[in-house]
C-alpha positions as CSV (number, residue, x, y, z in Angstrom):
1,Q,0.0,0.0,0.0
2,V,1.4,3.3,-1.1
3,Q,1.7,5.9,1.7
4,L,2.8,9.5,1.6
5,V,3.1,11.2,5.0
6,E,3.8,14.9,5.3
7,S,5.2,16.5,8.4
8,G,6.9,19.7,9.5
9,G,4.1,22.2,9.2
10,G,3.3,24.7,11.9
11,L,2.9,28.4,12.8
12,V,5.7,30.8,11.8
13,Q,6.0,34.5,11.6
14,A,6.5,36.2,8.2
15,G,10.1,36.0,7.1
16,G,10.6,32.8,8.9
17,S,11.4,29.3,7.6
18,L,10.0,25.8,7.8
19,R,11.0,22.5,6.3
20,L,8.3,20.1,5.2
21,S,9.1,16.4,4.9
22,C,7.3,13.8,2.8
23,S,7.9,10.2,3.8
24,A,7.1,7.7,1.0
25,S,6.6,4.0,1.2
26,G,4.8,1.1,-0.4
27,R,6.3,1.1,-3.9
28,T,9.5,1.8,-5.8
29,F,9.5,5.5,-6.6
30,S,12.7,5.5,-8.8
31,K,10.7,6.4,-12.0
32,D,8.3,8.7,-10.3
33,S,8.3,12.4,-9.6
34,I,7.2,14.0,-6.3
35,G,5.3,17.2,-6.2
36,W,4.2,19.6,-3.5
37,F,0.8,21.3,-3.8
38,R,-1.0,23.6,-1.4
39,Q,-4.6,24.6,-0.8
40,A,-5.8,27.7,1.1
41,P,-9.4,28.0,2.4
42,G,-11.7,28.8,-0.5
43,K,-9.0,28.4,-3.1
44,E,-8.1,25.7,-5.6
45,R,-5.2,23.4,-5.0
46,E,-2.1,24.9,-6.6
47,F,1.3,23.6,-7.6
48,V,4.2,24.6,-5.5
49,A,7.2,22.5,-6.6
50,A,8.2,19.1,-8.0
51,V,11.3,17.0,-8.3
52,T,12.2,13.8,-10.0
53,W,12.8,11.0,-7.5
54,R,16.5,10.9,-8.3
55,G,16.7,14.6,-7.9
56,G,17.9,15.4,-11.4
57,S,15.2,17.9,-12.3
58,T,13.1,20.4,-10.3
59,D,10.3,22.9,-11.1
60,Y,8.8,25.7,-9.0
61,A,5.8,27.9,-9.2
62,D,6.7,31.5,-9.9
63,S,5.3,32.5,-6.5
64,V,7.8,30.5,-4.6
65,K,10.8,30.5,-6.9
66,G,13.9,31.8,-5.0
67,R,12.3,31.2,-1.6
68,F,11.5,27.4,-1.6
69,S,13.7,24.5,-2.4
70,I,12.7,20.9,-3.1
71,S,15.0,18.0,-2.7
72,S,15.0,14.2,-2.4
73,E,16.9,11.8,-0.2
74,N,16.5,8.5,-1.9
75,A,18.2,6.3,0.7
76,K,15.5,7.4,3.2
77,N,12.6,7.6,0.8
78,M,12.1,11.2,1.7
79,V,11.4,14.4,-0.1
80,Y,11.8,17.8,1.5
81,L,10.4,21.3,0.9
82,Q,12.6,24.0,2.4
83,M,10.5,27.2,2.7
84,N,12.3,30.4,3.5
85,S,11.2,34.0,3.6
86,L,7.6,32.9,4.3
87,K,4.8,35.2,3.6
88,P,1.2,35.2,5.0
89,E,0.0,34.3,1.5
90,D,1.9,31.0,1.9
91,T,-0.6,29.9,4.5
92,A,-2.3,26.7,3.3
93,V,-2.5,23.0,3.8
94,Y,0.5,21.5,2.0
95,Y,0.3,18.1,0.3
96,C,2.9,15.9,-1.3
97,A,2.0,13.7,-4.2
98,A,3.6,11.1,-6.4
99,D,3.3,10.9,-10.2
100,R,3.9,7.4,-11.3
101,F,6.4,6.7,-14.1
102,A,6.5,10.5,-14.8
103,S,8.2,11.3,-18.1
104,S,8.4,15.0,-17.1
105,L,7.5,17.1,-14.2
106,S,3.9,18.1,-14.0
107,R,2.2,21.1,-12.5
108,V,-1.3,19.7,-12.7
109,Y,-2.8,17.9,-9.7
110,Y,-4.6,15.3,-11.8
111,S,-1.3,13.9,-13.1
112,Y,-0.5,12.7,-9.6
113,N,-1.6,9.3,-8.5
114,Y,-0.9,9.2,-4.8
115,W,-1.5,11.9,-2.1
116,G,-0.6,12.5,1.5
117,Q,-3.0,13.8,4.1
118,G,-1.5,17.2,4.2
119,T,0.2,19.4,6.8
120,Q,-0.9,22.9,7.8
121,V,1.4,25.8,7.4
122,T,0.3,29.1,8.9
123,V,2.3,32.3,8.4
124,S,1.4,35.2,10.7
125,S,2.0,38.8,9.7
């Protein structure tokens, strides 16, 4: 059974940092990509960042480029999202997701086959 479990969310002041972790299990992810998405109340789920499992390629939404960094640690089956210079508009539930046998990095949520339960990030002003 495939499981993705996010952790690391919390409350932080604007300008602060958080590191989200995504623990993946239940399949071989070597040909997959992992994405982070977020959803704020009343808004649609939006793409944040994605990485190939082996870490060779990354992609970022314009709104987080230069502030967020995605990375993978294959030996531990972990993917991380380092978030710096956080803004109140970054407040959302953050989800990690796996795109099976991804030939390229996708920004659309329906490309992703497996999802975690989400972790809340709240940035106060």
